[in-house]
mmCIF entry with sequence, helices, sheets and N, C-alpha, C, O atoms, coordinates in Angstrom:
data_MODEL
# 
_entry.id   MODEL 
# 
_entity.id                         1 
_entity.type                       polymer 
_entity.pdbx_number_of_molecules   1 
# 
_entity_poly.entity_id                      1 
_entity_poly.type                           'polypeptide(L)' 
_entity_poly.nstd_linkage                   no 
_entity_poly.nstd_monomer                   no 
_entity_poly.pdbx_seq_one_letter_code       MNKLMTIARQFRDDENGAAMVEYTILLGIITVAVILSVIFVGGWVGTQWTALTTQLP 
_entity_poly.pdbx_seq_one_letter_code_can   MNKLMTIARQFRDDENGAAMVEYTILLGIITVAVILSVIFVGGWVGTQWTALTTQLP 
_entity_poly.pdbx_strand_id                 A 
# 
loop_
_entity_poly_seq.entity_id 
_entity_poly_seq.num 
_entity_poly_seq.mon_id 
_entity_poly_seq.hetero 
1 1  MET n 
1 2  ASN n 
1 3  LYS n 
1 4  LEU n 
1 5  MET n 
1 6  THR n 
1 7  ILE n 
1 8  ALA n 
1 9  ARG n 
1 10 GLN n 
1 11 PHE n 
1 12 ARG n 
1 13 ASP n 
1 14 ASP n 
1 15 GLU n 
1 16 ASN n 
1 17 GLY n 
1 18 ALA n 
1 19 ALA n 
1 20 MET n 
1 21 VAL n 
1 22 GLU n 
1 23 TYR n 
1 24 THR n 
1 25 ILE n 
1 26 LEU n 
1 27 LEU n 
1 28 GLY n 
1 29 ILE n 
1 30 ILE n 
1 31 THR n 
1 32 VAL n 
1 33 ALA n 
1 34 VAL n 
1 35 ILE n 
1 36 LEU n 
1 37 SER n 
1 38 VAL n 
1 39 ILE n 
1 40 PHE n 
1 41 VAL n 
1 42 GLY n 
1 43 GLY n 
1 44 TRP n 
1 45 VAL n 
1 46 GLY n 
1 47 THR n 
1 48 GLN n 
1 49 TRP n 
1 50 THR n 
1 51 ALA n 
1 52 LEU n 
1 53 THR n 
1 54 THR n 
1 55 GLN n 
1 56 LEU n 
1 57 PRO n 
# 
_struct_asym.id          A 
_struct_asym.entity_id   1 
# 
loop_
_struct_conf.conf_type_id 
_struct_conf.id 
_struct_conf.pdbx_PDB_helix_id 
_struct_conf.beg_label_comp_id 
_struct_conf.beg_label_asym_id 
_struct_conf.beg_label_seq_id 
_struct_conf.pdbx_beg_PDB_ins_code 
_struct_conf.end_label_comp_id 
_struct_conf.end_label_asym_id 
_struct_conf.end_label_seq_id 
_struct_conf.pdbx_end_PDB_ins_code 
_struct_conf.beg_auth_comp_id 
_struct_conf.beg_auth_asym_id 
_struct_conf.beg_auth_seq_id 
_struct_conf.end_auth_comp_id 
_struct_conf.end_auth_asym_id 
_struct_conf.end_auth_seq_id 
_struct_conf.pdbx_PDB_helix_class 
_struct_conf.details 
_struct_conf.pdbx_PDB_helix_length 
HELX_P HELX_P1 AA1 ASN A 2  ? ASP A 13 ? ASN A 2  ASP A 13 1 ? 12 
HELX_P HELX_P2 AA2 ASN A 16 ? GLN A 55 ? ASN A 16 GLN A 55 1 ? 40 
# 
_struct_conf_type.id          HELX_P 
_struct_conf_type.criteria    ? 
_struct_conf_type.reference   ? 
# 
loop_
_atom_site.group_PDB 
_atom_site.id 
_atom_site.type_symbol 
_atom_site.label_atom_id 
_atom_site.label_alt_id 
_atom_site.label_comp_id 
_atom_site.label_asym_id 
_atom_site.label_entity_id 
_atom_site.label_seq_id 
_atom_site.pdbx_PDB_ins_code 
_atom_site.Cartn_x 
_atom_site.Cartn_y 
_atom_site.Cartn_z 
_atom_site.occupancy 
_atom_site.B_iso_or_equiv 
_atom_site.pdbx_formal_charge 
_atom_site.auth_seq_id 
_atom_site.auth_comp_id 
_atom_site.auth_asym_id 
_atom_site.auth_atom_id 
_atom_site.pdbx_PDB_model_num 
ATOM 1   N N  . MET A 1 1  ? -38.780 17.199  -11.036 1.00 0.00 ? 1  MET A N  1 
ATOM 2   C CA . MET A 1 1  ? -38.642 15.933  -10.350 1.00 0.00 ? 1  MET A CA 1 
ATOM 3   C C  . MET A 1 1  ? -37.833 14.954  -11.170 1.00 0.00 ? 1  MET A C  1 
ATOM 4   O O  . MET A 1 1  ? -37.037 14.186  -10.629 1.00 0.00 ? 1  MET A O  1 
ATOM 5   N N  . ASN A 1 2  ? -38.040 14.979  -12.510 1.00 0.00 ? 2  ASN A N  1 
ATOM 6   C CA . ASN A 1 2  ? -37.281 14.064  -13.373 1.00 0.00 ? 2  ASN A CA 1 
ATOM 7   C C  . ASN A 1 2  ? -35.772 14.381  -13.314 1.00 0.00 ? 2  ASN A C  1 
ATOM 8   O O  . ASN A 1 2  ? -34.934 13.481  -13.353 1.00 0.00 ? 2  ASN A O  1 
ATOM 9   N N  . LYS A 1 3  ? -35.452 15.680  -13.219 1.00 0.00 ? 3  LYS A N  1 
ATOM 10  C CA . LYS A 1 3  ? -34.055 16.057  -13.172 1.00 0.00 ? 3  LYS A CA 1 
ATOM 11  C C  . LYS A 1 3  ? -33.415 15.536  -11.893 1.00 0.00 ? 3  LYS A C  1 
ATOM 12  O O  . LYS A 1 3  ? -32.268 15.091  -11.924 1.00 0.00 ? 3  LYS A O  1 
ATOM 13  N N  . LEU A 1 4  ? -34.121 15.580  -10.774 1.00 0.00 ? 4  LEU A N  1 
ATOM 14  C CA . LEU A 1 4  ? -33.613 15.076  -9.518  1.00 0.00 ? 4  LEU A CA 1 
ATOM 15  C C  . LEU A 1 4  ? -33.405 13.579  -9.584  1.00 0.00 ? 4  LEU A C  1 
ATOM 16  O O  . LEU A 1 4  ? -32.412 13.078  -9.057  1.00 0.00 ? 4  LEU A O  1 
ATOM 17  N N  . MET A 1 5  ? -34.307 12.853  -10.213 1.00 0.00 ? 5  MET A N  1 
ATOM 18  C CA . MET A 1 5  ? -34.164 11.412  -10.356 1.00 0.00 ? 5  MET A CA 1 
ATOM 19  C C  . MET A 1 5  ? -32.986 11.067  -11.264 1.00 0.00 ? 5  MET A C  1 
ATOM 20  O O  . MET A 1 5  ? -32.275 10.093  -11.022 1.00 0.00 ? 5  MET A O  1 
ATOM 21  N N  . THR A 1 6  ? -32.782 11.871  -12.313 1.00 0.00 ? 6  THR A N  1 
ATOM 22  C CA . THR A 1 6  ? -31.639 11.649  -13.218 1.00 0.00 ? 6  THR A CA 1 
ATOM 23  C C  . THR A 1 6  ? -30.334 11.869  -12.483 1.00 0.00 ? 6  THR A C  1 
ATOM 24  O O  . THR A 1 6  ? -29.400 11.082  -12.637 1.00 0.00 ? 6  THR A O  1 
ATOM 25  N N  . ILE A 1 7  ? -30.250 12.902  -11.703 1.00 0.00 ? 7  ILE A N  1 
ATOM 26  C CA . ILE A 1 7  ? -29.030 13.175  -10.926 1.00 0.00 ? 7  ILE A CA 1 
ATOM 27  C C  . ILE A 1 7  ? -28.775 12.043  -9.929  1.00 0.00 ? 7  ILE A C  1 
ATOM 28  O O  . ILE A 1 7  ? -27.634 11.615  -9.755  1.00 0.00 ? 7  ILE A O  1 
ATOM 29  N N  . ALA A 1 8  ? -29.829 11.560  -9.279  1.00 0.00 ? 8  ALA A N  1 
ATOM 30  C CA . ALA A 1 8  ? -29.681 10.461  -8.311  1.00 0.00 ? 8  ALA A CA 1 
ATOM 31  C C  . ALA A 1 8  ? -29.199 9.205   -9.013  1.00 0.00 ? 8  ALA A C  1 
ATOM 32  O O  . ALA A 1 8  ? -28.354 8.499   -8.463  1.00 0.00 ? 8  ALA A O  1 
ATOM 33  N N  . ARG A 1 9  ? -29.690 8.897   -10.188 1.00 0.00 ? 9  ARG A N  1 
ATOM 34  C CA . ARG A 1 9  ? -29.222 7.710   -10.934 1.00 0.00 ? 9  ARG A CA 1 
ATOM 35  C C  . ARG A 1 9  ? -27.767 7.862   -11.365 1.00 0.00 ? 9  ARG A C  1 
ATOM 36  O O  . ARG A 1 9  ? -26.994 6.905   -11.306 1.00 0.00 ? 9  ARG A O  1 
ATOM 37  N N  . GLN A 1 10 ? -27.403 9.039   -11.790 1.00 0.00 ? 10 GLN A N  1 
ATOM 38  C CA . GLN A 1 10 ? -25.993 9.257   -12.197 1.00 0.00 ? 10 GLN A CA 1 
ATOM 39  C C  . GLN A 1 10 ? -25.058 9.111   -10.990 1.00 0.00 ? 10 GLN A C  1 
ATOM 40  O O  . GLN A 1 10 ? -23.973 8.543   -11.115 1.00 0.00 ? 10 GLN A O  1 
ATOM 41  N N  . PHE A 1 11 ? -25.459 9.603   -9.860  1.00 0.00 ? 11 PHE A N  1 
ATOM 42  C CA . PHE A 1 11 ? -24.637 9.485   -8.649  1.00 0.00 ? 11 PHE A CA 1 
ATOM 43  C C  . PHE A 1 11 ? -24.511 8.029   -8.237  1.00 0.00 ? 11 PHE A C  1 
ATOM 44  O O  . PHE A 1 11 ? -23.443 7.587   -7.814  1.00 0.00 ? 11 PHE A O  1 
ATOM 45  N N  . ARG A 1 12 ? -25.596 7.289   -8.361  1.00 0.00 ? 12 ARG A N  1 
ATOM 46  C CA . ARG A 1 12 ? -25.589 5.884   -7.982  1.00 0.00 ? 12 ARG A CA 1 
ATOM 47  C C  . ARG A 1 12 ? -24.705 5.069   -8.918  1.00 0.00 ? 12 ARG A C  1 
ATOM 48  O O  . ARG A 1 12 ? -24.027 4.145   -8.468  1.00 0.00 ? 12 ARG A O  1 
ATOM 49  N N  . ASP A 1 13 ? -24.696 5.386   -10.199 1.00 0.00 ? 13 ASP A N  1 
ATOM 50  C CA . ASP A 1 13 ? -23.958 4.607   -11.191 1.00 0.00 ? 13 ASP A CA 1 
ATOM 51  C C  . ASP A 1 13 ? -22.494 5.020   -11.307 1.00 0.00 ? 13 ASP A C  1 
ATOM 52  O O  . ASP A 1 13 ? -21.701 4.303   -11.917 1.00 0.00 ? 13 ASP A O  1 
ATOM 53  N N  . ASP A 1 14 ? -22.125 6.156   -10.737 1.00 0.00 ? 14 ASP A N  1 
ATOM 54  C CA . ASP A 1 14 ? -20.739 6.616   -10.826 1.00 0.00 ? 14 ASP A CA 1 
ATOM 55  C C  . ASP A 1 14 ? -19.869 5.779   -9.887  1.00 0.00 ? 14 ASP A C  1 
ATOM 56  O O  . ASP A 1 14 ? -20.136 5.715   -8.687  1.00 0.00 ? 14 ASP A O  1 
ATOM 57  N N  . GLU A 1 15 ? -18.819 5.132   -10.434 1.00 0.00 ? 15 GLU A N  1 
ATOM 58  C CA . GLU A 1 15 ? -17.943 4.268   -9.666  1.00 0.00 ? 15 GLU A CA 1 
ATOM 59  C C  . GLU A 1 15 ? -16.545 4.825   -9.549  1.00 0.00 ? 15 GLU A C  1 
ATOM 60  O O  . GLU A 1 15 ? -15.667 4.116   -9.056  1.00 0.00 ? 15 GLU A O  1 
ATOM 61  N N  . ASN A 1 16 ? -16.285 6.023   -9.961  1.00 0.00 ? 16 ASN A N  1 
ATOM 62  C CA . ASN A 1 16 ? -14.935 6.578   -9.914  1.00 0.00 ? 16 ASN A CA 1 
ATOM 63  C C  . ASN A 1 16 ? -14.439 6.742   -8.482  1.00 0.00 ? 16 ASN A C  1 
ATOM 64  O O  . ASN A 1 16 ? -13.272 6.472   -8.201  1.00 0.00 ? 16 ASN A O  1 
ATOM 65  N N  . GLY A 1 17 ? -15.290 7.172   -7.590  1.00 0.00 ? 17 GLY A N  1 
ATOM 66  C CA . GLY A 1 17 ? -14.912 7.351   -6.189  1.00 0.00 ? 17 GLY A CA 1 
ATOM 67  C C  . GLY A 1 17 ? -14.575 6.019   -5.540  1.00 0.00 ? 17 GLY A C  1 
ATOM 68  O O  . GLY A 1 17 ? -13.603 5.924   -4.791  1.00 0.00 ? 17 GLY A O  1 
ATOM 69  N N  . ALA A 1 18 ? -15.371 4.981   -5.819  1.00 0.00 ? 18 ALA A N  1 
ATOM 70  C CA . ALA A 1 18 ? -15.123 3.648   -5.250  1.00 0.00 ? 18 ALA A CA 1 
ATOM 71  C C  . ALA A 1 18 ? -13.788 3.113   -5.765  1.00 0.00 ? 18 ALA A C  1 
ATOM 72  O O  . ALA A 1 18 ? -13.030 2.517   -4.999  1.00 0.00 ? 18 ALA A O  1 
ATOM 73  N N  . ALA A 1 19 ? -13.494 3.311   -7.031  1.00 0.00 ? 19 ALA A N  1 
ATOM 74  C CA . ALA A 1 19 ? -12.229 2.816   -7.584  1.00 0.00 ? 19 ALA A CA 1 
ATOM 75  C C  . ALA A 1 19 ? -11.062 3.546   -6.944  1.00 0.00 ? 19 ALA A C  1 
ATOM 76  O O  . ALA A 1 19 ? -10.027 2.932   -6.686  1.00 0.00 ? 19 ALA A O  1 
ATOM 77  N N  . MET A 1 20 ? -11.195 4.818   -6.685  1.00 0.00 ? 20 MET A N  1 
ATOM 78  C CA . MET A 1 20 ? -10.120 5.589   -6.066  1.00 0.00 ? 20 MET A CA 1 
ATOM 79  C C  . MET A 1 20 ? -9.859  5.076   -4.649  1.00 0.00 ? 20 MET A C  1 
ATOM 80  O O  . MET A 1 20 ? -8.705  4.953   -4.238  1.00 0.00 ? 20 MET A O  1 
ATOM 81  N N  . VAL A 1 21 ? -10.903 4.782   -3.915  1.00 0.00 ? 21 VAL A N  1 
ATOM 82  C CA . VAL A 1 21 ? -10.752 4.253   -2.556  1.00 0.00 ? 21 VAL A CA 1 
ATOM 83  C C  . VAL A 1 21 ? -10.066 2.895   -2.605  1.00 0.00 ? 21 VAL A C  1 
ATOM 84  O O  . VAL A 1 21 ? -9.194  2.617   -1.782  1.00 0.00 ? 21 VAL A O  1 
ATOM 85  N N  . GLU A 1 22 ? -10.441 2.054   -3.543  1.00 0.00 ? 22 GLU A N  1 
ATOM 86  C CA . GLU A 1 22 ? -9.809  0.720   -3.655  1.00 0.00 ? 22 GLU A CA 1 
ATOM 87  C C  . GLU A 1 22 ? -8.325  0.851   -4.004  1.00 0.00 ? 22 GLU A C  1 
ATOM 88  O O  . GLU A 1 22 ? -7.497  0.139   -3.435  1.00 0.00 ? 22 GLU A O  1 
ATOM 89  N N  . TYR A 1 23 ? -7.981  1.737   -4.916  1.00 0.00 ? 23 TYR A N  1 
ATOM 90  C CA . TYR A 1 23 ? -6.572  1.932   -5.251  1.00 0.00 ? 23 TYR A CA 1 
ATOM 91  C C  . TYR A 1 23 ? -5.801  2.525   -4.093  1.00 0.00 ? 23 TYR A C  1 
ATOM 92  O O  . TYR A 1 23 ? -4.628  2.197   -3.916  1.00 0.00 ? 23 TYR A O  1 
ATOM 93  N N  . THR A 1 24 ? -6.404  3.373   -3.308  1.00 0.00 ? 24 THR A N  1 
ATOM 94  C CA . THR A 1 24 ? -5.726  3.959   -2.148  1.00 0.00 ? 24 THR A CA 1 
ATOM 95  C C  . THR A 1 24 ? -5.451  2.886   -1.110  1.00 0.00 ? 24 THR A C  1 
ATOM 96  O O  . THR A 1 24 ? -4.368  2.861   -0.527  1.00 0.00 ? 24 THR A O  1 
ATOM 97  N N  . ILE A 1 25 ? -6.402  2.005   -0.867  1.00 0.00 ? 25 ILE A N  1 
ATOM 98  C CA . ILE A 1 25 ? -6.203  0.915   0.079   1.00 0.00 ? 25 ILE A CA 1 
ATOM 99  C C  . ILE A 1 25 ? -5.114  -0.028  -0.431  1.00 0.00 ? 25 ILE A C  1 
ATOM 100 O O  . ILE A 1 25 ? -4.261  -0.455  0.346   1.00 0.00 ? 25 ILE A O  1 
ATOM 101 N N  . LEU A 1 26 ? -5.130  -0.358  -1.722  1.00 0.00 ? 26 LEU A N  1 
ATOM 102 C CA . LEU A 1 26 ? -4.120  -1.206  -2.312  1.00 0.00 ? 26 LEU A CA 1 
ATOM 103 C C  . LEU A 1 26 ? -2.722  -0.571  -2.180  1.00 0.00 ? 26 LEU A C  1 
ATOM 104 O O  . LEU A 1 26 ? -1.755  -1.258  -1.854  1.00 0.00 ? 26 LEU A O  1 
ATOM 105 N N  . LEU A 1 27 ? -2.628  0.714   -2.430  1.00 0.00 ? 27 LEU A N  1 
ATOM 106 C CA . LEU A 1 27 ? -1.375  1.426   -2.295  1.00 0.00 ? 27 LEU A CA 1 
ATOM 107 C C  . LEU A 1 27 ? -0.866  1.406   -0.862  1.00 0.00 ? 27 LEU A C  1 
ATOM 108 O O  . LEU A 1 27 ? 0.336   1.282   -0.626  1.00 0.00 ? 27 LEU A O  1 
ATOM 109 N N  . GLY A 1 28 ? -1.778  1.528   0.093   1.00 0.00 ? 28 GLY A N  1 
ATOM 110 C CA . GLY A 1 28 ? -1.396  1.474   1.495   1.00 0.00 ? 28 GLY A CA 1 
ATOM 111 C C  . GLY A 1 28 ? -0.866  0.091   1.880   1.00 0.00 ? 28 GLY A C  1 
ATOM 112 O O  . GLY A 1 28 ? 0.111   -0.012  2.622   1.00 0.00 ? 28 GLY A O  1 
ATOM 113 N N  . ILE A 1 29 ? -1.499  -0.967  1.382   1.00 0.00 ? 29 ILE A N  1 
ATOM 114 C CA . ILE A 1 29 ? -1.044  -2.319  1.671   1.00 0.00 ? 29 ILE A CA 1 
ATOM 115 C C  . ILE A 1 29 ? 0.345   -2.561  1.066   1.00 0.00 ? 29 ILE A C  1 
ATOM 116 O O  . ILE A 1 29 ? 1.219   -3.146  1.705   1.00 0.00 ? 29 ILE A O  1 
ATOM 117 N N  . ILE A 1 30 ? 0.528   -2.102  -0.167  1.00 0.00 ? 30 ILE A N  1 
ATOM 118 C CA . ILE A 1 30 ? 1.842   -2.258  -0.813  1.00 0.00 ? 30 ILE A CA 1 
ATOM 119 C C  . ILE A 1 30 ? 2.904   -1.487  -0.049  1.00 0.00 ? 30 ILE A C  1 
ATOM 120 O O  . ILE A 1 30 ? 4.011   -1.990  0.144   1.00 0.00 ? 30 ILE A O  1 
ATOM 121 N N  . THR A 1 31 ? 2.588   -0.284  0.387   1.00 0.00 ? 31 THR A N  1 
ATOM 122 C CA . THR A 1 31 ? 3.543   0.538   1.132   1.00 0.00 ? 31 THR A CA 1 
ATOM 123 C C  . THR A 1 31 ? 3.951   -0.150  2.439   1.00 0.00 ? 31 THR A C  1 
ATOM 124 O O  . THR A 1 31 ? 5.134   -0.189  2.775   1.00 0.00 ? 31 THR A O  1 
ATOM 125 N N  . VAL A 1 32 ? 2.995   -0.680  3.160   1.00 0.00 ? 32 VAL A N  1 
ATOM 126 C CA . VAL A 1 32 ? 3.313   -1.391  4.408   1.00 0.00 ? 32 VAL A CA 1 
ATOM 127 C C  . VAL A 1 32 ? 4.175   -2.618  4.135   1.00 0.00 ? 32 VAL A C  1 
ATOM 128 O O  . VAL A 1 32 ? 5.113   -2.893  4.883   1.00 0.00 ? 32 VAL A O  1 
ATOM 129 N N  . ALA A 1 33 ? 3.864   -3.365  3.061   1.00 0.00 ? 33 ALA A N  1 
ATOM 130 C CA . ALA A 1 33 ? 4.659   -4.530  2.712   1.00 0.00 ? 33 ALA A CA 1 
ATOM 131 C C  . ALA A 1 33 ? 6.093   -4.148  2.368   1.00 0.00 ? 33 ALA A C  1 
ATOM 132 O O  . ALA A 1 33 ? 7.025   -4.849  2.764   1.00 0.00 ? 33 ALA A O  1 
ATOM 133 N N  . VAL A 1 34 ? 6.287   -3.062  1.647   1.00 0.00 ? 34 VAL A N  1 
ATOM 134 C CA . VAL A 1 34 ? 7.641   -2.631  1.292   1.00 0.00 ? 34 VAL A CA 1 
ATOM 135 C C  . VAL A 1 34 ? 8.410   -2.188  2.525   1.00 0.00 ? 34 VAL A C  1 
ATOM 136 O O  . VAL A 1 34 ? 9.591   -2.508  2.661   1.00 0.00 ? 34 VAL A O  1 
ATOM 137 N N  . ILE A 1 35 ? 7.766   -1.458  3.425   1.00 0.00 ? 35 ILE A N  1 
ATOM 138 C CA . ILE A 1 35 ? 8.425   -1.001  4.632   1.00 0.00 ? 35 ILE A CA 1 
ATOM 139 C C  . ILE A 1 35 ? 8.842   -2.211  5.499   1.00 0.00 ? 35 ILE A C  1 
ATOM 140 O O  . ILE A 1 35 ? 9.960   -2.253  6.012   1.00 0.00 ? 35 ILE A O  1 
ATOM 141 N N  . LEU A 1 36 ? 7.941   -3.179  5.654   1.00 0.00 ? 36 LEU A N  1 
ATOM 142 C CA . LEU A 1 36 ? 8.293   -4.354  6.447   1.00 0.00 ? 36 LEU A CA 1 
ATOM 143 C C  . LEU A 1 36 ? 9.402   -5.156  5.805   1.00 0.00 ? 36 LEU A C  1 
ATOM 144 O O  . LEU A 1 36 ? 10.253  -5.705  6.504   1.00 0.00 ? 36 LEU A O  1 
ATOM 145 N N  . SER A 1 37 ? 9.405   -5.232  4.485   1.00 0.00 ? 37 SER A N  1 
ATOM 146 C CA . SER A 1 37 ? 10.487  -5.941  3.784   1.00 0.00 ? 37 SER A CA 1 
ATOM 147 C C  . SER A 1 37 ? 11.823  -5.253  3.998   1.00 0.00 ? 37 SER A C  1 
ATOM 148 O O  . SER A 1 37 ? 12.830  -5.914  4.252   1.00 0.00 ? 37 SER A O  1 
ATOM 149 N N  . VAL A 1 38 ? 11.840  -3.949  3.899   1.00 0.00 ? 38 VAL A N  1 
ATOM 150 C CA . VAL A 1 38 ? 13.082  -3.209  4.103   1.00 0.00 ? 38 VAL A CA 1 
ATOM 151 C C  . VAL A 1 38 ? 13.594  -3.384  5.535   1.00 0.00 ? 38 VAL A C  1 
ATOM 152 O O  . VAL A 1 38 ? 14.797  -3.550  5.738   1.00 0.00 ? 38 VAL A O  1 
ATOM 153 N N  . ILE A 1 39 ? 12.711  -3.349  6.520   1.00 0.00 ? 39 ILE A N  1 
ATOM 154 C CA . ILE A 1 39 ? 13.105  -3.562  7.904   1.00 0.00 ? 39 ILE A CA 1 
ATOM 155 C C  . ILE A 1 39 ? 13.669  -4.967  8.096   1.00 0.00 ? 39 ILE A C  1 
ATOM 156 O O  . ILE A 1 39 ? 14.698  -5.140  8.750   1.00 0.00 ? 39 ILE A O  1 
ATOM 157 N N  . PHE A 1 40 ? 13.007  -5.959  7.535   1.00 0.00 ? 40 PHE A N  1 
ATOM 158 C CA . PHE A 1 40 ? 13.434  -7.355  7.674   1.00 0.00 ? 40 PHE A CA 1 
ATOM 159 C C  . PHE A 1 40 ? 14.786  -7.571  6.997   1.00 0.00 ? 40 PHE A C  1 
ATOM 160 O O  . PHE A 1 40 ? 15.692  -8.147  7.601   1.00 0.00 ? 40 PHE A O  1 
ATOM 161 N N  . VAL A 1 41 ? 14.933  -7.121  5.761   1.00 0.00 ? 41 VAL A N  1 
ATOM 162 C CA . VAL A 1 41 ? 16.178  -7.288  5.027   1.00 0.00 ? 41 VAL A CA 1 
ATOM 163 C C  . VAL A 1 41 ? 17.297  -6.492  5.697   1.00 0.00 ? 41 VAL A C  1 
ATOM 164 O O  . VAL A 1 41 ? 18.431  -6.968  5.765   1.00 0.00 ? 41 VAL A O  1 
ATOM 165 N N  . GLY A 1 42 ? 17.003  -5.308  6.184   1.00 0.00 ? 42 GLY A N  1 
ATOM 166 C CA . GLY A 1 42 ? 18.007  -4.508  6.863   1.00 0.00 ? 42 GLY A CA 1 
ATOM 167 C C  . GLY A 1 42 ? 18.511  -5.209  8.117   1.00 0.00 ? 42 GLY A C  1 
ATOM 168 O O  . GLY A 1 42 ? 19.711  -5.189  8.390   1.00 0.00 ? 42 GLY A O  1 
ATOM 169 N N  . GLY A 1 43 ? 17.634  -5.817  8.871   1.00 0.00 ? 43 GLY A N  1 
ATOM 170 C CA . GLY A 1 43 ? 18.039  -6.560  10.061  1.00 0.00 ? 43 GLY A CA 1 
ATOM 171 C C  . GLY A 1 43 ? 18.891  -7.780  9.701   1.00 0.00 ? 43 GLY A C  1 
ATOM 172 O O  . GLY A 1 43 ? 19.880  -8.077  10.371  1.00 0.00 ? 43 GLY A O  1 
ATOM 173 N N  . TRP A 1 44 ? 18.500  -8.471  8.651   1.00 0.00 ? 44 TRP A N  1 
ATOM 174 C CA . TRP A 1 44 ? 19.264  -9.632  8.205   1.00 0.00 ? 44 TRP A CA 1 
ATOM 175 C C  . TRP A 1 44 ? 20.658  -9.227  7.730   1.00 0.00 ? 44 TRP A C  1 
ATOM 176 O O  . TRP A 1 44 ? 21.640  -9.886  8.069   1.00 0.00 ? 44 TRP A O  1 
ATOM 177 N N  . VAL A 1 45 ? 20.754  -8.148  6.947   1.00 0.00 ? 45 VAL A N  1 
ATOM 178 C CA . VAL A 1 45 ? 22.047  -7.681  6.468   1.00 0.00 ? 45 VAL A CA 1 
ATOM 179 C C  . VAL A 1 45 ? 22.907  -7.230  7.654   1.00 0.00 ? 45 VAL A C  1 
ATOM 180 O O  . VAL A 1 45 ? 24.109  -7.499  7.675   1.00 0.00 ? 45 VAL A O  1 
ATOM 181 N N  . GLY A 1 46 ? 22.328  -6.566  8.614   1.00 0.00 ? 46 GLY A N  1 
ATOM 182 C CA . GLY A 1 46 ? 23.080  -6.147  9.784   1.00 0.00 ? 46 GLY A CA 1 
ATOM 183 C C  . GLY A 1 46 ? 23.640  -7.333  10.556  1.00 0.00 ? 46 GLY A C  1 
ATOM 184 O O  . GLY A 1 46 ? 24.786  -7.301  11.004  1.00 0.00 ? 46 GLY A O  1 
ATOM 185 N N  . THR A 1 47 ? 22.843  -8.369  10.711  1.00 0.00 ? 47 THR A N  1 
ATOM 186 C CA . THR A 1 47 ? 23.293  -9.576  11.395  1.00 0.00 ? 47 THR A CA 1 
ATOM 187 C C  . THR A 1 47 ? 24.422  -10.237 10.626  1.00 0.00 ? 47 THR A C  1 
ATOM 188 O O  . THR A 1 47 ? 25.414  -10.653 11.226  1.00 0.00 ? 47 THR A O  1 
ATOM 189 N N  . GLN A 1 48 ? 24.292  -10.343 9.309   1.00 0.00 ? 48 GLN A N  1 
ATOM 190 C CA . GLN A 1 48 ? 25.333  -10.935 8.494   1.00 0.00 ? 48 GLN A CA 1 
ATOM 191 C C  . GLN A 1 48 ? 26.617  -10.120 8.540   1.00 0.00 ? 48 GLN A C  1 
ATOM 192 O O  . GLN A 1 48 ? 27.710  -10.684 8.598   1.00 0.00 ? 48 GLN A O  1 
ATOM 193 N N  . TRP A 1 49 ? 26.492  -8.805  8.515   1.00 0.00 ? 49 TRP A N  1 
ATOM 194 C CA . TRP A 1 49 ? 27.656  -7.925  8.574   1.00 0.00 ? 49 TRP A CA 1 
ATOM 195 C C  . TRP A 1 49 ? 28.395  -8.060  9.905   1.00 0.00 ? 49 TRP A C  1 
ATOM 196 O O  . TRP A 1 49 ? 29.624  -8.099  9.950   1.00 0.00 ? 49 TRP A O  1 
ATOM 197 N N  . THR A 1 50 ? 27.629  -8.129  10.971  1.00 0.00 ? 50 THR A N  1 
ATOM 198 C CA . THR A 1 50 ? 28.239  -8.304  12.305  1.00 0.00 ? 50 THR A CA 1 
ATOM 199 C C  . THR A 1 50 ? 28.955  -9.656  12.375  1.00 0.00 ? 50 THR A C  1 
ATOM 200 O O  . THR A 1 50 ? 30.068  -9.740  12.894  1.00 0.00 ? 50 THR A O  1 
ATOM 201 N N  . ALA A 1 51 ? 28.336  -10.692 11.866  1.00 0.00 ? 51 ALA A N  1 
ATOM 202 C CA . ALA A 1 51 ? 28.983  -12.032 11.873  1.00 0.00 ? 51 ALA A CA 1 
ATOM 203 C C  . ALA A 1 51 ? 30.256  -12.011 11.024  1.00 0.00 ? 51 ALA A C  1 
ATOM 204 O O  . ALA A 1 51 ? 31.253  -12.623 11.408  1.00 0.00 ? 51 ALA A O  1 
ATOM 205 N N  . LEU A 1 52 ? 30.245  -11.341 9.910   1.00 0.00 ? 52 LEU A N  1 
ATOM 206 C CA . LEU A 1 52 ? 31.412  -11.267 9.054   1.00 0.00 ? 52 LEU A CA 1 
ATOM 207 C C  . LEU A 1 52 ? 32.546  -10.500 9.729   1.00 0.00 ? 52 LEU A C  1 
ATOM 208 O O  . LEU A 1 52 ? 33.698  -10.933 9.677   1.00 0.00 ? 52 LEU A O  1 
ATOM 209 N N  . THR A 1 53 ? 32.238  -9.373  10.359  1.00 0.00 ? 53 THR A N  1 
ATOM 210 C CA . THR A 1 53 ? 33.280  -8.569  10.979  1.00 0.00 ? 53 THR A CA 1 
ATOM 211 C C  . THR A 1 53 ? 33.892  -9.264  12.203  1.00 0.00 ? 53 THR A C  1 
ATOM 212 O O  . THR A 1 53 ? 35.055  -9.032  12.530  1.00 0.00 ? 53 THR A O  1 
ATOM 213 N N  . THR A 1 54 ? 33.121  -10.104 12.869  1.00 0.00 ? 54 THR A N  1 
ATOM 214 C CA . THR A 1 54 ? 33.675  -10.835 14.026  1.00 0.00 ? 54 THR A CA 1 
ATOM 215 C C  . THR A 1 54 ? 34.590  -11.964 13.576  1.00 0.00 ? 54 THR A C  1 
ATOM 216 O O  . THR A 1 54 ? 35.475  -12.367 14.331  1.00 0.00 ? 54 THR A O  1 
ATOM 217 N N  . GLN A 1 55 ? 34.400  -12.489 12.355  1.00 0.00 ? 55 GLN A N  1 
ATOM 218 C CA . GLN A 1 55 ? 35.228  -13.580 11.866  1.00 0.00 ? 55 GLN A CA 1 
ATOM 219 C C  . GLN A 1 55 ? 36.527  -13.077 11.246  1.00 0.00 ? 55 GLN A C  1 
ATOM 220 O O  . GLN A 1 55 ? 37.480  -13.845 11.110  1.00 0.00 ? 55 GLN A O  1 
ATOM 221 N N  . LEU A 1 56 ? 36.581  -11.825 10.877  1.00 0.00 ? 56 LEU A N  1 
ATOM 222 C CA . LEU A 1 56 ? 37.817  -11.297 10.266  1.00 0.00 ? 56 LEU A CA 1 
ATOM 223 C C  . LEU A 1 56 ? 38.829  -10.989 11.370  1.00 0.00 ? 56 LEU A C  1 
ATOM 224 O O  . LEU A 1 56 ? 38.455  -10.543 12.455  1.00 0.00 ? 56 LEU A O  1 
ATOM 225 N N  . PRO A 1 57 ? 40.124  -11.230 11.084  1.00 0.00 ? 57 PRO A N  1 
ATOM 226 C CA . PRO A 1 57 ? 41.147  -10.961 12.128  1.00 0.00 ? 57 PRO A CA 1 
ATOM 227 C C  . PRO A 1 57 ? 41.350  -9.482  12.335  1.00 0.00 ? 57 PRO A C  1 
ATOM 228 O O  . PRO A 1 57 ? 42.164  -9.081  13.167  1.00 0.00 ? 57 PRO A O  1 
# 
């Protein structure tokens, strides 16, 4: 019975899995932010390029 209680305490105190989940969520948020930034900047550059090409003779 003591061994079972020891295993249960170790499982309760282990935080490696929780840290991995937190880092995975953080990585997902960063990935979404980078993708949205690339889409936004790409659209802006495309608009600027179109405006530049229409002004050239």
